[in-house]
mmCIF file of the C-alpha atoms, coordinates in Angstrom:
data_MODEL
# 
_entry.id   MODEL 
# 
loop_
_atom_site.group_PDB 
_atom_site.id 
_atom_site.type_symbol 
_atom_site.label_atom_id 
_atom_site.label_alt_id 
_atom_site.label_comp_id 
_atom_site.label_asym_id 
_atom_site.label_entity_id 
_atom_site.label_seq_id 
_atom_site.pdbx_PDB_ins_code 
_atom_site.Cartn_x 
_atom_site.Cartn_y 
_atom_site.Cartn_z 
_atom_site.occupancy 
_atom_site.B_iso_or_equiv 
_atom_site.pdbx_formal_charge 
_atom_site.auth_seq_id 
_atom_site.auth_comp_id 
_atom_site.auth_asym_id 
_atom_site.auth_atom_id 
_atom_site.pdbx_PDB_model_num 
ATOM 1   C CA . MET A 1 1   ? -116.925 97.730  81.631 1.00 0.00 ? 1   MET A CA 1 
ATOM 2   C CA . SER A 1 2   ? -120.223 98.867  81.779 1.00 0.00 ? 2   SER A CA 1 
ATOM 3   C CA . GLY A 1 3   ? -120.157 100.231 78.110 1.00 0.00 ? 3   GLY A CA 1 
ATOM 4   C CA . THR A 1 4   ? -119.639 97.385  76.718 1.00 0.00 ? 4   THR A CA 1 
ATOM 5   C CA . VAL A 1 5   ? -122.494 95.671  78.221 1.00 0.00 ? 5   VAL A CA 1 
ATOM 6   C CA . GLU A 1 6   ? -125.992 96.806  77.119 1.00 0.00 ? 6   GLU A CA 1 
ATOM 7   C CA . GLN A 1 7   ? -126.022 99.599  75.213 1.00 0.00 ? 7   GLN A CA 1 
ATOM 8   C CA . GLY A 1 8   ? -129.887 100.086 74.759 1.00 0.00 ? 8   GLY A CA 1 
ATOM 9   C CA . ALA A 1 9   ? -131.593 99.775  71.746 1.00 0.00 ? 9   ALA A CA 1 
ATOM 10  C CA . ARG A 1 10  ? -128.731 101.056 69.697 1.00 0.00 ? 10  ARG A CA 1 
ATOM 11  C CA . GLY A 1 11  ? -126.104 99.171  68.557 1.00 0.00 ? 11  GLY A CA 1 
ATOM 12  C CA . LEU A 1 12  ? -122.582 99.965  69.614 1.00 0.00 ? 12  LEU A CA 1 
ATOM 13  C CA . ASP A 1 13  ? -121.919 101.223 66.413 1.00 0.00 ? 13  ASP A CA 1 
ATOM 14  C CA . ASP A 1 14  ? -124.950 103.228 65.594 1.00 0.00 ? 14  ASP A CA 1 
ATOM 15  C CA . GLU A 1 15  ? -124.730 107.311 65.390 1.00 0.00 ? 15  GLU A CA 1 
ATOM 16  C CA . PRO A 1 16  ? -127.158 108.973 67.761 1.00 0.00 ? 16  PRO A CA 1 
ATOM 17  C CA . PRO A 1 17  ? -129.962 110.345 65.262 1.00 0.00 ? 17  PRO A CA 1 
ATOM 18  C CA . GLU A 1 18  ? -129.770 113.943 63.868 1.00 0.00 ? 18  GLU A CA 1 
ATOM 19  C CA . PRO A 1 19  ? -132.581 116.904 64.556 1.00 0.00 ? 19  PRO A CA 1 
ATOM 20  C CA . VAL A 1 20  ? -134.006 116.773 61.200 1.00 0.00 ? 20  VAL A CA 1 
ATOM 21  C CA . LEU A 1 21  ? -135.750 120.705 60.533 1.00 0.00 ? 21  LEU A CA 1 
ATOM 22  C CA . PRO A 1 22  ? -139.641 120.594 61.542 1.00 0.00 ? 22  PRO A CA 1 
ATOM 23  C CA . GLY A 1 23  ? -142.385 119.733 58.755 1.00 0.00 ? 23  GLY A CA 1 
ATOM 24  C CA . GLY A 1 24  ? -139.439 118.191 56.095 1.00 0.00 ? 24  GLY A CA 1 
ATOM 25  C CA . ALA A 1 25  ? -136.780 120.195 54.655 1.00 0.00 ? 25  ALA A CA 1 
ATOM 26  C CA . GLU A 1 26  ? -139.142 121.529 51.775 1.00 0.00 ? 26  GLU A CA 1 
ATOM 27  C CA . ALA A 1 27  ? -141.733 122.964 54.363 1.00 0.00 ? 27  ALA A CA 1 
ATOM 28  C CA . SER A 1 28  ? -138.711 125.522 55.858 1.00 0.00 ? 28  SER A CA 1 
ATOM 29  C CA . ALA A 1 29  ? -136.182 126.122 53.413 1.00 0.00 ? 29  ALA A CA 1 
ATOM 30  C CA . GLY A 1 30  ? -135.600 129.534 51.994 1.00 0.00 ? 30  GLY A CA 1 
ATOM 31  C CA . ARG A 1 31  ? -138.200 131.509 54.077 1.00 0.00 ? 31  ARG A CA 1 
ATOM 32  C CA . GLY A 1 32  ? -135.727 134.217 54.911 1.00 0.00 ? 32  GLY A CA 1 
ATOM 33  C CA . ASP A 1 33  ? -133.759 134.108 51.905 1.00 0.00 ? 33  ASP A CA 1 
ATOM 34  C CA . TRP A 1 34  ? -136.505 134.586 49.747 1.00 0.00 ? 34  TRP A CA 1 
ATOM 35  C CA . ALA A 1 35  ? -138.205 137.397 51.958 1.00 0.00 ? 35  ALA A CA 1 
ATOM 36  C CA . VAL A 1 36  ? -134.436 138.914 50.740 1.00 0.00 ? 36  VAL A CA 1 
ATOM 37  C CA . VAL A 1 37  ? -134.877 138.283 48.092 1.00 0.00 ? 37  VAL A CA 1 
ATOM 38  C CA . VAL A 1 38  ? -138.691 140.792 47.981 1.00 0.00 ? 38  VAL A CA 1 
ATOM 39  C CA . LEU A 1 39  ? -136.673 143.094 49.458 1.00 0.00 ? 39  LEU A CA 1 
ATOM 40  C CA . LEU A 1 40  ? -133.671 143.766 46.796 1.00 0.00 ? 40  LEU A CA 1 
ATOM 41  C CA . LEU A 1 41  ? -136.983 143.505 44.199 1.00 0.00 ? 41  LEU A CA 1 
ATOM 42  C CA . ALA A 1 42  ? -138.246 146.001 46.118 1.00 0.00 ? 42  ALA A CA 1 
ATOM 43  C CA . LEU A 1 43  ? -135.976 148.034 46.199 1.00 0.00 ? 43  LEU A CA 1 
ATOM 44  C CA . GLY A 1 44  ? -134.544 147.866 42.924 1.00 0.00 ? 44  GLY A CA 1 
ATOM 45  C CA . ALA A 1 45  ? -138.670 149.134 42.338 1.00 0.00 ? 45  ALA A CA 1 
ATOM 46  C CA . PHE A 1 46  ? -137.884 152.270 44.264 1.00 0.00 ? 46  PHE A CA 1 
ATOM 47  C CA . LEU A 1 47  ? -134.828 153.209 42.790 1.00 0.00 ? 47  LEU A CA 1 
ATOM 48  C CA . ALA A 1 48  ? -136.080 152.495 39.449 1.00 0.00 ? 48  ALA A CA 1 
ATOM 49  C CA . HIS A 1 49  ? -138.609 154.982 40.242 1.00 0.00 ? 49  HIS A CA 1 
ATOM 50  C CA . GLY A 1 50  ? -136.920 157.598 42.166 1.00 0.00 ? 50  GLY A CA 1 
ATOM 51  C CA . THR A 1 51  ? -134.295 157.573 38.950 1.00 0.00 ? 51  THR A CA 1 
ATOM 52  C CA . ALA A 1 52  ? -136.752 157.503 36.260 1.00 0.00 ? 52  ALA A CA 1 
ATOM 53  C CA . THR A 1 53  ? -139.154 160.734 37.669 1.00 0.00 ? 53  THR A CA 1 
ATOM 54  C CA . MET A 1 54  ? -135.520 162.590 38.860 1.00 0.00 ? 54  MET A CA 1 
ATOM 55  C CA . ASP A 1 55  ? -135.435 165.964 37.565 1.00 0.00 ? 55  ASP A CA 1 
ATOM 56  C CA . VAL A 1 56  ? -132.580 166.462 35.270 1.00 0.00 ? 56  VAL A CA 1 
ATOM 57  C CA . PRO A 1 57  ? -130.824 169.880 34.477 1.00 0.00 ? 57  PRO A CA 1 
ATOM 58  C CA . GLU A 1 58  ? -131.067 170.344 30.782 1.00 0.00 ? 58  GLU A CA 1 
ATOM 59  C CA . ASN A 1 59  ? -127.388 171.404 30.784 1.00 0.00 ? 59  ASN A CA 1 
ATOM 60  C CA . SER A 1 60  ? -126.409 168.298 32.700 1.00 0.00 ? 60  SER A CA 1 
ATOM 61  C CA . GLY A 1 61  ? -122.890 167.080 31.250 1.00 0.00 ? 61  GLY A CA 1 
ATOM 62  C CA . SER A 1 62  ? -122.538 163.359 30.580 1.00 0.00 ? 62  SER A CA 1 
ATOM 63  C CA . PRO A 1 63  ? -122.204 160.892 32.351 1.00 0.00 ? 63  PRO A CA 1 
ATOM 64  C CA . GLY A 1 64  ? -125.208 163.019 34.281 1.00 0.00 ? 64  GLY A CA 1 
ATOM 65  C CA . PRO A 1 65  ? -127.118 162.288 37.598 1.00 0.00 ? 65  PRO A CA 1 
ATOM 66  C CA . ARG A 1 66  ? -128.980 159.656 36.719 1.00 0.00 ? 66  ARG A CA 1 
ATOM 67  C CA . PHE A 1 67  ? -125.770 157.635 36.032 1.00 0.00 ? 67  PHE A CA 1 
ATOM 68  C CA . VAL A 1 68  ? -124.890 155.896 39.239 1.00 0.00 ? 68  VAL A CA 1 
ATOM 69  C CA . PRO A 1 69  ? -128.250 155.406 39.995 1.00 0.00 ? 69  PRO A CA 1 
ATOM 70  C CA . VAL A 1 70  ? -129.139 153.313 36.975 1.00 0.00 ? 70  VAL A CA 1 
ATOM 71  C CA . ILE A 1 71  ? -126.191 151.736 37.835 1.00 0.00 ? 71  ILE A CA 1 
ATOM 72  C CA . VAL A 1 72  ? -126.881 150.873 41.830 1.00 0.00 ? 72  VAL A CA 1 
ATOM 73  C CA . THR A 1 73  ? -130.517 149.688 40.490 1.00 0.00 ? 73  THR A CA 1 
ATOM 74  C CA . VAL A 1 74  ? -129.188 147.448 37.431 1.00 0.00 ? 74  VAL A CA 1 
ATOM 75  C CA . LEU A 1 75  ? -126.478 146.121 40.320 1.00 0.00 ? 75  LEU A CA 1 
ATOM 76  C CA . THR A 1 76  ? -130.333 145.614 42.953 1.00 0.00 ? 76  THR A CA 1 
ATOM 77  C CA . PHE A 1 77  ? -132.164 143.796 40.134 1.00 0.00 ? 77  PHE A CA 1 
ATOM 78  C CA . VAL A 1 78  ? -129.061 141.411 39.179 1.00 0.00 ? 78  VAL A CA 1 
ATOM 79  C CA . LEU A 1 79  ? -128.432 140.258 43.214 1.00 0.00 ? 79  LEU A CA 1 
ATOM 80  C CA . ALA A 1 80  ? -131.824 140.294 43.160 1.00 0.00 ? 80  ALA A CA 1 
ATOM 81  C CA . ALA A 1 81  ? -132.120 137.536 40.656 1.00 0.00 ? 81  ALA A CA 1 
ATOM 82  C CA . LEU A 1 82  ? -128.867 135.816 41.164 1.00 0.00 ? 82  LEU A CA 1 
ATOM 83  C CA . MET A 1 83  ? -130.635 135.146 44.832 1.00 0.00 ? 83  MET A CA 1 
ATOM 84  C CA . ALA A 1 84  ? -133.106 134.211 43.695 1.00 0.00 ? 84  ALA A CA 1 
ATOM 85  C CA . ALA A 1 85  ? -132.011 131.846 41.380 1.00 0.00 ? 85  ALA A CA 1 
ATOM 86  C CA . GLN A 1 86  ? -129.457 129.857 44.582 1.00 0.00 ? 86  GLN A CA 1 
ATOM 87  C CA . VAL A 1 87  ? -132.888 130.219 46.959 1.00 0.00 ? 87  VAL A CA 1 
ATOM 88  C CA . ALA A 1 88  ? -134.789 127.835 43.958 1.00 0.00 ? 88  ALA A CA 1 
ATOM 89  C CA . ARG A 1 89  ? -131.922 125.565 43.569 1.00 0.00 ? 89  ARG A CA 1 
ATOM 90  C CA . ALA A 1 90  ? -131.553 125.165 47.407 1.00 0.00 ? 90  ALA A CA 1 
ATOM 91  C CA . THR A 1 91  ? -135.115 124.640 47.455 1.00 0.00 ? 91  THR A CA 1 
ATOM 92  C CA . ARG A 1 92  ? -135.305 122.116 44.469 1.00 0.00 ? 92  ARG A CA 1 
ATOM 93  C CA . GLY A 1 93  ? -132.962 120.239 45.996 1.00 0.00 ? 93  GLY A CA 1 
ATOM 94  C CA . ALA A 1 94  ? -134.459 119.825 49.367 1.00 0.00 ? 94  ALA A CA 1 
ATOM 95  C CA . ARG A 1 95  ? -138.018 118.534 47.990 1.00 0.00 ? 95  ARG A CA 1 
ATOM 96  C CA . ALA A 1 96  ? -136.111 116.597 45.722 1.00 0.00 ? 96  ALA A CA 1 
ATOM 97  C CA . ALA A 1 97  ? -134.602 114.435 48.528 1.00 0.00 ? 97  ALA A CA 1 
ATOM 98  C CA . SER A 1 98  ? -137.195 111.853 49.836 1.00 0.00 ? 98  SER A CA 1 
ATOM 99  C CA . GLU A 1 99  ? -136.370 111.798 53.702 1.00 0.00 ? 99  GLU A CA 1 
ATOM 100 C CA . PRO A 1 100 ? -135.709 114.519 55.783 1.00 0.00 ? 100 PRO A CA 1 
ATOM 101 C CA . ARG A 1 101 ? -132.423 115.883 55.623 1.00 0.00 ? 101 ARG A CA 1 
ATOM 102 C CA . PRO A 1 102 ? -130.601 117.016 58.811 1.00 0.00 ? 102 PRO A CA 1 
ATOM 103 C CA . ALA A 1 103 ? -130.743 120.735 60.027 1.00 0.00 ? 103 ALA A CA 1 
ATOM 104 C CA . PRO A 1 104 ? -128.341 122.375 58.834 1.00 0.00 ? 104 PRO A CA 1 
ATOM 105 C CA . ALA A 1 105 ? -125.138 123.836 61.470 1.00 0.00 ? 105 ALA A CA 1 
ATOM 106 C CA . GLY A 1 106 ? -125.015 127.634 61.594 1.00 0.00 ? 106 GLY A CA 1 
ATOM 107 C CA . GLU A 1 107 ? -127.756 128.645 58.327 1.00 0.00 ? 107 GLU A CA 1 
ATOM 108 C CA . GLY A 1 108 ? -130.499 130.675 58.712 1.00 0.00 ? 108 GLY A CA 1 
ATOM 109 C CA . THR A 1 109 ? -131.268 133.678 58.343 1.00 0.00 ? 109 THR A CA 1 
ATOM 110 C CA . ASP A 1 110 ? -129.676 135.696 61.336 1.00 0.00 ? 110 ASP A CA 1 
ATOM 111 C CA . TRP A 1 111 ? -132.376 138.461 61.964 1.00 0.00 ? 111 TRP A CA 1 
ATOM 112 C CA . ARG A 1 112 ? -130.575 140.344 64.138 1.00 0.00 ? 112 ARG A CA 1 
ATOM 113 C CA . ALA A 1 113 ? -128.022 141.349 61.555 1.00 0.00 ? 113 ALA A CA 1 
ATOM 114 C CA . VAL A 1 114 ? -130.881 142.483 59.152 1.00 0.00 ? 114 VAL A CA 1 
ATOM 115 C CA . GLY A 1 115 ? -132.305 144.822 61.632 1.00 0.00 ? 115 GLY A CA 1 
ATOM 116 C CA . VAL A 1 116 ? -129.124 145.835 62.111 1.00 0.00 ? 116 VAL A CA 1 
ATOM 117 C CA . VAL A 1 117 ? -128.891 147.041 58.555 1.00 0.00 ? 117 VAL A CA 1 
ATOM 118 C CA . VAL A 1 118 ? -132.945 148.581 58.467 1.00 0.00 ? 118 VAL A CA 1 
ATOM 119 C CA . VAL A 1 119 ? -132.116 150.467 61.043 1.00 0.00 ? 119 VAL A CA 1 
ATOM 120 C CA . SER A 1 120 ? -129.111 151.528 60.042 1.00 0.00 ? 120 SER A CA 1 
ATOM 121 C CA . PHE A 1 121 ? -130.303 152.651 56.477 1.00 0.00 ? 121 PHE A CA 1 
ATOM 122 C CA . LEU A 1 122 ? -133.366 154.383 58.555 1.00 0.00 ? 122 LEU A CA 1 
ATOM 123 C CA . ALA A 1 123 ? -131.392 156.700 60.832 1.00 0.00 ? 123 ALA A CA 1 
ATOM 124 C CA . PHE A 1 124 ? -129.529 157.376 56.963 1.00 0.00 ? 124 PHE A CA 1 
ATOM 125 C CA . THR A 1 125 ? -132.629 158.575 55.275 1.00 0.00 ? 125 THR A CA 1 
ATOM 126 C CA . ALA A 1 126 ? -133.368 160.260 58.395 1.00 0.00 ? 126 ALA A CA 1 
ATOM 127 C CA . LEU A 1 127 ? -130.249 162.130 59.273 1.00 0.00 ? 127 LEU A CA 1 
ATOM 128 C CA . LEU A 1 128 ? -129.017 162.486 55.610 1.00 0.00 ? 128 LEU A CA 1 
ATOM 129 C CA . SER A 1 129 ? -130.229 166.279 55.457 1.00 0.00 ? 129 SER A CA 1 
ATOM 130 C CA . PRO A 1 130 ? -129.635 167.452 58.700 1.00 0.00 ? 130 PRO A CA 1 
ATOM 131 C CA . LEU A 1 131 ? -126.468 165.474 59.165 1.00 0.00 ? 131 LEU A CA 1 
ATOM 132 C CA . GLY A 1 132 ? -125.187 165.496 55.369 1.00 0.00 ? 132 GLY A CA 1 
ATOM 133 C CA . TRP A 1 133 ? -123.562 162.911 53.613 1.00 0.00 ? 133 TRP A CA 1 
ATOM 134 C CA . LEU A 1 134 ? -120.405 162.348 55.389 1.00 0.00 ? 134 LEU A CA 1 
ATOM 135 C CA . LEU A 1 135 ? -121.548 161.251 58.033 1.00 0.00 ? 135 LEU A CA 1 
ATOM 136 C CA . SER A 1 136 ? -124.711 159.721 58.011 1.00 0.00 ? 136 SER A CA 1 
ATOM 137 C CA . ALA A 1 137 ? -123.092 157.807 55.078 1.00 0.00 ? 137 ALA A CA 1 
ATOM 138 C CA . ALA A 1 138 ? -120.502 157.250 57.470 1.00 0.00 ? 138 ALA A CA 1 
ATOM 139 C CA . LEU A 1 139 ? -122.796 156.004 60.050 1.00 0.00 ? 139 LEU A CA 1 
ATOM 140 C CA . LEU A 1 140 ? -124.996 153.619 57.288 1.00 0.00 ? 140 LEU A CA 1 
ATOM 141 C CA . PHE A 1 141 ? -121.219 151.764 56.965 1.00 0.00 ? 141 PHE A CA 1 
ATOM 142 C CA . TRP A 1 142 ? -120.704 150.906 60.038 1.00 0.00 ? 142 TRP A CA 1 
ATOM 143 C CA . GLY A 1 143 ? -124.050 150.172 61.259 1.00 0.00 ? 143 GLY A CA 1 
ATOM 144 C CA . THR A 1 144 ? -123.595 147.523 58.316 1.00 0.00 ? 144 THR A CA 1 
ATOM 145 C CA . GLY A 1 145 ? -119.963 146.734 59.177 1.00 0.00 ? 145 GLY A CA 1 
ATOM 146 C CA . TYR A 1 146 ? -121.251 145.861 62.932 1.00 0.00 ? 146 TYR A CA 1 
ATOM 147 C CA . ALA A 1 147 ? -123.994 144.135 61.379 1.00 0.00 ? 147 ALA A CA 1 
ATOM 148 C CA . LEU A 1 148 ? -121.593 141.868 59.005 1.00 0.00 ? 148 LEU A CA 1 
ATOM 149 C CA . GLY A 1 149 ? -119.619 140.622 62.430 1.00 0.00 ? 149 GLY A CA 1 
ATOM 150 C CA . GLY A 1 150 ? -117.240 143.512 62.713 1.00 0.00 ? 150 GLY A CA 1 
ATOM 151 C CA . ARG A 1 151 ? -116.471 143.773 66.063 1.00 0.00 ? 151 ARG A CA 1 
ATOM 152 C CA . ARG A 1 152 ? -113.744 146.902 66.258 1.00 0.00 ? 152 ARG A CA 1 
ATOM 153 C CA . PRO A 1 153 ? -115.760 150.000 66.907 1.00 0.00 ? 153 PRO A CA 1 
ATOM 154 C CA . LEU A 1 154 ? -113.273 152.729 66.150 1.00 0.00 ? 154 LEU A CA 1 
ATOM 155 C CA . PHE A 1 155 ? -111.296 151.232 63.503 1.00 0.00 ? 155 PHE A CA 1 
ATOM 156 C CA . ASP A 1 156 ? -114.211 150.645 62.048 1.00 0.00 ? 156 ASP A CA 1 
ATOM 157 C CA . ALA A 1 157 ? -115.580 153.806 62.757 1.00 0.00 ? 157 ALA A CA 1 
ATOM 158 C CA . GLY A 1 158 ? -112.343 155.264 60.742 1.00 0.00 ? 158 GLY A CA 1 
ATOM 159 C CA . VAL A 1 159 ? -112.949 152.612 57.522 1.00 0.00 ? 159 VAL A CA 1 
ATOM 160 C CA . ALA A 1 160 ? -116.841 153.899 57.459 1.00 0.00 ? 160 ALA A CA 1 
ATOM 161 C CA . LEU A 1 161 ? -115.926 157.874 57.637 1.00 0.00 ? 161 LEU A CA 1 
ATOM 162 C CA . SER A 1 162 ? -113.051 156.999 54.583 1.00 0.00 ? 162 SER A CA 1 
ATOM 163 C CA . VAL A 1 163 ? -115.573 154.971 52.265 1.00 0.00 ? 163 VAL A CA 1 
ATOM 164 C CA . SER A 1 164 ? -118.014 158.089 52.740 1.00 0.00 ? 164 SER A CA 1 
ATOM 165 C CA . ALA A 1 165 ? -115.623 160.283 52.102 1.00 0.00 ? 165 ALA A CA 1 
ATOM 166 C CA . ALA A 1 166 ? -114.314 159.081 49.194 1.00 0.00 ? 166 ALA A CA 1 
ATOM 167 C CA . PHE A 1 167 ? -117.759 158.652 48.114 1.00 0.00 ? 167 PHE A CA 1 
ATOM 168 C CA . GLN A 1 168 ? -118.212 162.491 48.786 1.00 0.00 ? 168 GLN A CA 1 
ATOM 169 C CA . LEU A 1 169 ? -115.117 162.608 46.462 1.00 0.00 ? 169 LEU A CA 1 
ATOM 170 C CA . ALA A 1 170 ? -115.996 160.564 43.554 1.00 0.00 ? 170 ALA A CA 1 
ATOM 171 C CA . PHE A 1 171 ? -119.217 162.121 43.633 1.00 0.00 ? 171 PHE A CA 1 
ATOM 172 C CA . SER A 1 172 ? -117.685 165.847 43.358 1.00 0.00 ? 172 SER A CA 1 
ATOM 173 C CA . ALA A 1 173 ? -115.264 165.826 41.518 1.00 0.00 ? 173 ALA A CA 1 
ATOM 174 C CA . GLY A 1 174 ? -115.922 163.077 39.413 1.00 0.00 ? 174 GLY A CA 1 
ATOM 175 C CA . LEU A 1 175 ? -119.690 163.427 38.157 1.00 0.00 ? 175 LEU A CA 1 
ATOM 176 C CA . GLY A 1 176 ? -120.060 167.342 39.653 1.00 0.00 ? 176 GLY A CA 1 
ATOM 177 C CA . LEU A 1 177 ? -122.895 166.296 41.664 1.00 0.00 ? 177 LEU A CA 1 
ATOM 178 C CA . ALA A 1 178 ? -122.825 168.225 45.185 1.00 0.00 ? 178 ALA A CA 1 
ATOM 179 C CA . LEU A 1 179 ? -123.699 165.829 47.893 1.00 0.00 ? 179 LEU A CA 1 
ATOM 180 C CA . PRO A 1 180 ? -125.885 167.064 50.991 1.00 0.00 ? 180 PRO A CA 1 
ATOM 181 C CA . ALA A 1 181 ? -123.247 168.655 53.235 1.00 0.00 ? 181 ALA A CA 1 
ATOM 182 C CA . GLY A 1 182 ? -125.285 169.444 56.395 1.00 0.00 ? 182 GLY A CA 1 
ATOM 183 C CA . VAL A 1 183 ? -124.027 169.549 59.737 1.00 0.00 ? 183 VAL A CA 1 
ATOM 184 C CA . LEU A 1 184 ? -120.354 170.666 58.434 1.00 0.00 ? 184 LEU A CA 1 
ATOM 185 C CA . GLU A 1 185 ? -121.757 172.928 55.345 1.00 0.00 ? 185 GLU A CA 1 
ATOM 186 C CA . GLY A 1 186 ? -118.878 175.677 55.294 1.00 0.00 ? 186 GLY A CA 1 
ATOM 187 C CA . ALA A 1 187 ? -116.693 173.714 57.381 1.00 0.00 ? 187 ALA A CA 1 
ATOM 188 C CA . PHE A 1 188 ? -114.292 173.033 54.659 1.00 0.00 ? 188 PHE A CA 1 
# 
């Protein structure tokens, strides 16, 4: 019966106060998202520079060695623009609210996942020459899958190796380009 007698300062029907974002909603909305947008723009600029300065033999056929890098560069810029628009819309919506909003449950930047993807990419670039495309790209795809929640290491490694092999076949058969073989040179 003690629950019906005195409830303190709150009434019986009042809900407990919800946590608010520190400094108000607009102070912290989208910081990590803007960092990802900036990283995507920097990656796009790096890819655009690399594609523009690529040495292309005069006798290369169509579509040529710049075909895939141009597609990847354009997609990187499109993704950055779409993400920037989404973050701007979310930030504008947070600023329009006159009172602090409750802290969203489960939202925010997963910096551990971002770190795993960055480390996987750095390992890929460092190991591309010695290991070759097939193995280093499989490591990149496996690391990215792990960062995104994959928890079946053998299955994920098989999928990563299959995707890496599919890219290798697409480049060699479809474009006539040889990706680095690394330690597997002469094995097949």
